[in-house]
C-alpha positions in Angstrom: -8.1 11.9 10.2 -6.0 10.5 7.4 -5.8 6.7 7.2 -3.3 4.5 5.5 -4.5 1.2 4.1 -1.9 -1.3 3.2 -1.6 -4.7 1.5 1.1 -6.5 3.5 2.9 -9.8 3.7 3.2 -11.5 7.1 6.7 -9.9 7.5 5.0 -6.5 7.1 6.5 -5.7 3.7 4.0 -3.3 2.1 3.0 -4.5 -1.4 0.7 -1.5 -2.0 -0.7 1.3 0.1 -3.2 4.1 -0.1 -4.0 7.1 2.1 -7.5 8.5 2.5 -9.5 11.0 4.6 -12.2 9.6 6.8 -13.9 13.0 6.7 -14.5 12.5 2.9 -14.9 8.8 2.6 -16.9 6.2 4.6 -14.4 3.8 6.1 -16.1 0.7 4.8 -16.3 2.1 1.3 -12.6 3.1 1.3 -11.5 -0.3 2.5 -13.7 -2.1 0.0 -12.5 0.1 -2.8 -8.9 -0.6 -2.0 -9.5 -4.3 -1.8 -11.3 -4.2 -5.2 -8.5 -2.3 -6.8 -5.9 -4.8 -5.5 -8.1 -7.7 -6.8 -8.2 -5.9 -10.2 -4.5 -5.5 -10.3 -4.1 -9.3 -9.5 -6.7 -10.2 -12.2 -4.9 -8.1 -14.9 -1.5 -9.5 -13.9 -0.1 -6.1 -12.8 0.3 -7.4 -9.2 1.4 -10.8 -8.1 0.0 -12.7 -5.1 3.3 -12.8 -3.4 5.8 -10.6 -1.6 8.5 -9.4 -4.0 10.8 -8.6 -1.1 11.0 -12.0 0.7 9.9 -13.8 -2.5 7.6 -16.1 -0.8 4.1 -17.2 -1.8 2.5 -16.4 1.5 -1.0 -15.2 2.4 -1.1 -11.4 2.0 -3.5 -9.3 4.1 -5.0 -5.9 4.4 -4.5 -3.5 7.3 -5.8 -0.1 8.0 -4.5 2.4 10.5 -5.0 6.0 11.4 -2.0 8.3 10.9 -1.3 11.4 13.0 -2.2 13.7 10.1 -5.5 15.6 10.1 -5.6 16.5 6.4 -4.2 15.2 3.1 -2.4 18.5 2.7 -0.6 17.9 6.0 0.1 14.3 5.0 1.2 14.9 1.4 4.9 15.7 2.0 5.4 12.7 4.2 3.5 10.4 1.8 5.5 11.7 -1.1 8.8 11.1 0.7 7.7 7.5 1.6 6.6 6.8 -2.0 10.0 8.1 -3.3 11.9 5.9 -0.8 9.8 2.8 -1.8 10.5 3.5 -5.5 14.2 3.6 -4.8 14.0 0.3 -2.9 12.0 -1.2 -5.7 14.7 -0.2 -8.3 17.4 -1.5 -6.0 15.8 -4.9 -5.6 15.0 -5.0 -9.3 18.6 -4.3 -10.3 19.8 -7.0 -7.9 17.7 -9.6 -9.5 19.0 -9.0 -13.1 
C-alpha cells in the first residue's frame, strides 16, 4: 500500500509530505528517512520550525497514514494534483505577504 508521511502543525497544515510504498520500503526506515530529511532541511535553513500558514511557532509533528492506493503509479496523478494545488496556495500566501 502507498503511505503518505506528513510534517504537520497542530492545525493540520502540512509543512512537507512524502509518499512511499510499503512493499518497497520498511516502514520504520521510511519514517526515519523522512524525519532525517526534515531535520536536514531545518539545519540548512531551507525549512523553518514553524507553520507558514498560521505563522505560529508551535510544535510540529510527524504523521503517517495509509492511502487507498495500491501502487505509486495509481497514486501519481492524485499526488501530482495535490502538489500543484499546494504550490498554488504557497504562491498565493507568498504574494499576500509582500
